[in-house]
C-alpha positions as a printed Julia matrix, in Angstrom:
228×3 Matrix{Float64}:
 36.3     1.34   -2.11
 37.65    5.0    -2.05
 40.52    3.78   -4.65
 38.93    4.34   -8.36
 41.24    1.72   -9.28
 39.11   -1.37   -7.38
 37.41   -4.16   -9.77
 34.02   -4.44   -8.55
 31.65   -7.27   -9.82
 27.78   -7.09   -9.14
 26.12  -10.27   -9.32
 22.28  -10.44  -10.3
 22.81   -6.62  -12.28
 19.27   -7.16  -13.58
 18.8    -3.62  -16.01
 21.92   -2.16  -14.41
 19.99   -0.23  -11.74
 23.29   -0.03   -9.57
 25.74   -0.81  -12.42
 25.39    2.33  -14.65
 25.31    4.83  -11.71
 28.43    3.05   -9.96
 30.44    3.38  -13.73
 29.38    6.7   -14.02
 31.26    7.76  -10.81
 34.74    6.45  -12.69
 34.79    2.95  -11.26
 35.54   -0.15  -13.27
 32.65   -2.67  -12.61
 31.46   -5.79  -14.46
 27.51   -7.17  -14.25
 26.46  -10.73  -14.16
 22.87  -11.93  -14.82
 20.66  -14.77  -15.84
 18.01  -13.02  -17.66
 19.52  -11.96  -21.08
 16.03   -9.49  -21.99
 17.65   -7.65  -18.61
 20.92   -7.47  -19.74
 19.8    -6.32  -22.98
 18.49   -3.6   -21.17
 21.7    -3.11  -19.09
 23.53   -2.91  -22.27
 21.4    -0.3   -23.74
 21.36    2.02  -21.23
 25.19    1.74  -20.75
 25.38    2.64  -24.57
 23.12    5.79  -23.95
 25.3     6.84  -21.11
 28.58    6.43  -23.32
 29.97    3.56  -20.67
 31.73    0.94  -21.49
 30.63   -1.98  -19.38
 31.27   -5.49  -19.25
 27.95   -7.17  -19.13
 27.58  -11.29  -18.95
 24.85  -13.73  -18.88
 25.89  -16.4   -16.73
 24.24  -18.63  -13.33
 26.15  -16.96  -10.31
 25.57  -20.59   -8.88
 28.46  -21.6   -11.46
 30.29  -18.75  -12.38
 33.62  -18.77  -13.08
 35.03  -15.48  -14.8
 39.31  -16.3   -14.15
 39.57  -12.84  -12.47
 39.13  -11.63   -8.78
 37.72   -8.35   -7.84
 38.08   -6.01   -4.78
 34.36   -5.82   -4.11
 31.33   -7.97   -4.8
 28.17   -7.5    -4.27
 24.33   -9.05   -4.64
 21.31   -9.97   -3.2
 20.25  -13.36   -2.7
 16.26  -13.65   -2.33
 16.17  -15.73   -5.96
 18.59  -18.28   -4.62
 15.56  -20.96   -3.1
 17.51  -23.78   -2.07
 20.56  -23.87    0.34
 22.25  -25.44   -2.11
 21.89  -22.75   -4.41
 23.22  -20.22   -1.78
 26.28  -22.17   -1.11
 27.08  -23.09   -4.38
 27.06  -19.04   -5.11
 28.69  -18.46   -2.02
 31.36  -20.62   -3.3
 31.61  -18.84   -6.59
 31.94  -15.51   -4.57
 34.73  -16.74   -2.67
 36.28  -17.86   -5.85
 35.99  -14.53   -7.19
 37.37  -12.16   -4.42
 40.95  -10.97   -3.67
 42.31  -11.36   -0.22
 41.16   -8.51    2.04
 38.31   -7.77   -0.69
 35.17   -6.93    0.68
 31.82   -8.96   -0.36
 28.45   -6.57    0.34
 25.46   -8.49    1.01
 21.71   -7.31    1.71
 18.56   -8.82    1.92
 15.07   -8.33    3.92
 15.05   -9.41    7.55
 11.51  -11.33    7.51
  8.48   -9.85    8.97
  6.43  -12.53   10.05
  3.58  -10.18   11.26
  3.68   -7.98    8.15
  3.57  -11.55    5.94
  0.61  -12.93    7.74
 -1.67   -9.49    7.34
 -0.48   -9.06    3.86
 -2.05  -12.82    2.9
 -5.61  -11.45    3.8
 -5.48   -8.69    1.49
 -4.88   -7.78   -2.19
 -2.75   -4.57   -1.75
 -2.52   -1.6    -4.44
  1.23   -0.72   -4.48
  1.11    1.46   -7.15
 -1.04    3.52   -9.47
  0.49    5.81  -12.33
  0.05    6.92  -15.82
  2.48    6.19  -18.66
  3.95    8.77  -20.89
  1.38    7.66  -23.78
 -1.26    8.14  -21.3
 -2.38    4.72  -20.15
 -3.69    4.16  -16.52
 -1.5     1.58  -14.6
 -2.83   -0.02  -11.3
 -0.66   -2.9    -9.46
 -1.93   -4.89   -6.62
  0.03   -7.36   -4.57
 -0.72  -10.8    -3.31
  1.32  -12.94   -1.01
  1.53  -16.24    0.21
  4.22  -17.36    2.38
  5.45  -21.26    2.32
  6.66  -22.09    5.6
  8.27  -25.23    4.55
 10.55  -23.76    1.82
 10.7   -20.26    3.66
  9.59  -18.53   -0.14
  7.26  -15.9     0.01
  5.28  -16.43   -3.0
  4.42  -12.97   -4.44
  2.35  -11.98   -7.2
  1.94   -8.51   -8.95
 -1.4    -8.1   -10.71
 -1.03   -5.38  -13.54
 -4.32   -3.39  -14.91
 -4.25   -0.82  -17.58
 -6.87    1.31  -17.83
 -9.13   -0.57  -15.57
 -8.94   -3.65  -17.21
 -6.6    -6.81  -16.39
 -3.29   -7.36  -17.87
 -0.83   -9.63  -16.69
  0.97  -11.27  -13.27
  4.4   -10.78  -12.82
  6.04  -13.5    -9.96
  8.18  -11.91   -7.62
  9.02  -14.96   -5.53
 11.57  -14.71   -2.23
 13.51  -16.97   -0.52
 13.55  -15.51    3.36
 16.54  -15.6     5.22
 16.21  -15.39    8.93
 18.83  -13.6    10.98
 20.79  -16.04   12.82
 20.28  -18.76    9.97
 22.1   -16.4     7.59
 24.55  -15.39   10.09
 25.57  -19.24   10.35
 25.65  -19.8     6.59
 28.15  -16.84    5.6
 30.33  -17.95    8.4
 30.5   -21.6     7.35
 30.96  -20.47    3.65
 34.46  -19.05    4.79
 33.23  -15.25    5.62
 33.89  -13.07    8.24
 31.03  -10.59    9.1
 32.99   -7.27    9.66
 29.24   -5.22   10.05
 25.98   -6.09    9.9
 23.52   -2.92    9.32
 19.94   -2.85    9.6
 19.97   -0.22    6.99
 21.57    1.56    4.33
 22.15    4.15    6.37
 24.46    2.09    8.69
 21.97    1.63   11.62
 22.78   -1.06   13.92
 20.53   -4.25   13.19
 17.78   -4.5    15.63
 14.3    -6.26   15.55
 12.89   -3.79   13.45
 14.92   -3.34   10.94
 13.7    -3.89    7.7
 16.91   -5.03    6.09
 19.96   -7.67    6.79
 23.0    -5.73    5.25
 26.44   -7.54    5.45
 29.73   -6.52    5.09
 31.77   -9.33    4.67
 35.83  -10.68    4.23
 37.19  -13.81    3.65
 38.09  -16.11    6.55
 39.8   -19.04    4.7
 39.92  -21.01    8.17
 36.43  -21.09    8.68
 34.99  -23.03    5.7
 33.02  -25.62    6.69
 30.72  -26.09    3.6
 32.3   -26.1    -0.44
 29.3   -27.18   -2.34
 26.55  -28.15   -0.03
 25.89  -31.34   -2.27
 29.31  -32.58   -0.81
 27.91  -32.98    2.79
 24.85  -35.5     2.04
């Protein structure tokens, strides 16, 4: 928003990677996340930057802040079931002001890339820490077609020795599928871009980036379990 009085809500804010710079720009922003360790890092960053930000530990599928916002944004890759997605979208609706905007971004599934990546363990990062440790990160990937979840693992090696594995599972949402879900959840699609440079969405787009607003006449789903 160009209006610095706008109230902003970031869902799945993590360690404040986006929350902190937005607050530095002079906006009032609230960050919500489910993981206490990430929120602790976000709070420390805010203190170091001398910023006052309300960070809230909550499940975005059941969020009830008793407050509405001009802008809400988040990603959805960690909402693995349709029930989770529709519950989260319902919470977005309940927290968005009339005329407010909902920004959503996720990857555009690239089946060819997923298939090729399943064949090899790829090196995705290699660096030396400030205290002199050599870190190597290798990625493995396995796609489940029944759940549409891409099972991603990052294997960490420190000074040539295996250290740990980090799971980064991501639910994949296909373009027509996601368009339909958002419309059925009561949102109008104002724009759909293929990159953060606002390029038109096409077959080669890496991202699906939505600018959405409320449409109270199009709510076909409340909570998805009510449709069973």
